N, C-alpha and C positions, 0 to 999 in steps of 0.2 A: 709270345705265348706260352705261357707256365705250363710243363709237362703233366700238369694235373687237371683234369675238368671234374665238375661240380653239379652233382644231378638237382635238378629243380623237381618242382612238384607242381604237375600239370596236370588240372583235372579233365583237360578238354584233349589228354593225347589218348591212345590205344596203340599197342605195339603188336604188332602180329609177326612171327616169326616160325622157321621151320627150314627143312631141306626144300631141293631142287623137286617143283612139281606136287607138291605137299598138301596144296588146296589154300596156301597165303592170299592171293589175289582175289579168287572166288570168294573169301571170309570176309575181306575188307568190302567186296562190292556189294555182298549180301548185307553187310553191315548198313554202307551208307543208302541201300535202294531202303531202307527201313527206317534211315533216320526222319523220310520225308522232307528233307532239304534240299534245297537248292545244293550241285556237287561240282568240285572241282577235283579234276583228275590230274596232278603233278607227278610228269613221268619223266624220271631221271634216263634213261635208254637213248643214249644216241643212236640215230639212224644211220646204218651205212650200209647202204646198197649194193655192195657188193659182197656182202655177208647171207648168203640165201635167209641162213638159220636166224640171225636175228630178225630180219625181213619177218617172217614167218612169225614169230612172236610177235613182235609189234603189233601184226594184222590181227592175230588171234587175242590180244587184248582189247586192241580199235572194235574189234565185232562184239564184243561182249558189253562195250559201254554203251547205255542208250543215249539215244542222239541230244537231250536237254542237259546233257553233262557239258561241262565245258572242260577242256583239254590243255595244260600248259606244259608243252615239251622245254624241261630243264636240268640238263644234265649236269650244273655247274650253279650255284647262288640261288638257292632255294628260299634262303632266306628274304631277299628282294620280291621275289615274287610273293610270298608268304606276307609280307609288310605290305604290300600292295591291293591287298584283299579289301573289300569294301566291309563297313562294321556292318555285316549282316548274320541272321544265324544260314550256316551252313556245312557241308560237312566235304574234307577234304583229305582224299586217298593219295598219297604218299609212296610210289611206287616205283623205285624203291631204293632204301636206305644203302643197301649192300651196292647198287651200282653208283650210288652217289661218290660211297669210301672206294671204290674202285677207278672212279673219274677222277677224284683228285688224285689217289695214288699215282695212276698212269702218269697224271700231268706233272708230279712234282719227284716223281722216283720210279719213272718207266725203266730205267735199266736197275733197279733195284740195291742201290748202294747209296740211297741219301734218306736209311729209315727214321731216322729222328726228325729231318724238314717235313718227311710227306706224316708222321705223325701229328707234328704241328699242326699241320696244316686241314688235316682232318677233324682234329679237337676243336679247332677254332672253329672251322665250317658248323661242325654239330653244336657246337655250342650257340652258333648265332642262329642256327636254326629254331632250337629250343626256345632260344629267348622269344625269337618270332612268333614263335606259339603262343609264347606267354603275354603276348601284346594284342593277339586276337582271340581275346576269351570268345567270341560269338559264335567261332569256328570248332569244330570238333575235325581233330585228325587222327587219322586211320594211318599208321606208317607200316609199310610192308619192309621186313628184312627177310635176311637169308642167313639160318645157322648153318655155321662152315668147319665148325672147330669140331664135330665128332666123328671124323673121318682119320686115314692115315696123314701122316705129318708129308707135309710136299718137300720135293726135293730139291726145290729150287728157293734163292731166297726171297725173290719178287711175291711167290705162293706164300711163301711163310710169314712175308710181312702182312700179305694182304688179309689173311686168315688173323691175323694176331691184330689187326687195325681193326678188322671189322667186331673180333671178339670184344676187346676193347668199347668200340662205338656203339654194340648192341648192350652191355652192361649199363653203359650211359643212359640211351634212351629209355630202357626197361625201367632202370631205378629212378627217371625221371617220369615215367607214364601213370596214369591211374589205372588203367587195365593193362595187360600183358597177357595174349595166348600163344598155344604153341600149336600148330599144325602138324599131322603127318598121315599121310596115305587118305587123304580129305577129311579126317577127322580132327577136332580141336579141343584142346581142354584151357580153360581157364589157370592161368598163372600167379596170377596178381590182381 
């Protein structure tokens, strides 16, 4: 895999970014409901039953989804799921890119010493996901991600690696997206 990634021109991709609890997922859900299409919800958070906070977050997100939405839990290999979609008009929420990057980073570089290998793995997966979206023109994608670069510089290498990889990933996805929204305090602005 090359060390660079090139943006695509995806008319069927909207990126929604912002800080923690800024209203990103709620905005994606609002857009999906207003699409009047069948909705597929791709969840990237791995359920860890021994982590009460994770269970609470997952339960909150599940409780907001209408019963007719189809949920696919896929912490890795989103492109495989996307390529298996039927060729029909539908809306797909990916919640979220941030966790996908985290999952790949921890699998590839859990100790924080193999940054280049982790970067290649993340960019390869993101490029594969974007290519899969391009092959599904009947699906409108709403990708949620966190903005983590506005705070202090983390003190450990793994956290800095995550911040940097997610920032690079967000730039690539935003450059590829037709629309980009930034959320803050439950409000949003269209940036692109």
